[in-house]
N, C-alpha and C positions, 0 to 999 in steps of 0.2 A: 613243575608240578610233581607230585609224588607218584612213584611207580604204582602204588596201590590204586590211586585215583585213576590213572590211565587204564589199568586193568579193569577197574569197575566200569568205566565208560565203554570199553570194548565189550564187556559182558552185557551191558545195557543195550548196545546196538545190536548184538546178536539176538537178544531176547525180543526186542521190538521187531526186528526183521523176521524172526520166526513166527511171531504172531500174525504179521501181515501175510506171510507166505501161506500159512494154514488157512487164514480167512479167504484168500484168493482161491485156494484149492477147493474149499467147501463150496464157494460160490460157483465155480466152474462145474463141479460135480452136480450141484443142484440144477444148473442150466441143462446139462446133458441129460439128467434123469427126466426133467420136464419135457424135453424134446422126444426122448425115447418112449415115454409113457403118456404122451399127449392123447387126449380123447379124439377119436376119429369118427366121422360120419354122423348119421342121425341118431345113433344109439347113445350119444353123449348126453 
């Protein structure tokens, strides 16, 4: 395989990995915020 093709696949893997890491971080932050600011008691 060409060296450029190998480099392209490495960049592709880093890009997809970054996308999934950011999606997981956003999901975890949204879960944390929903627990912190959850409605409590009868005033909800």
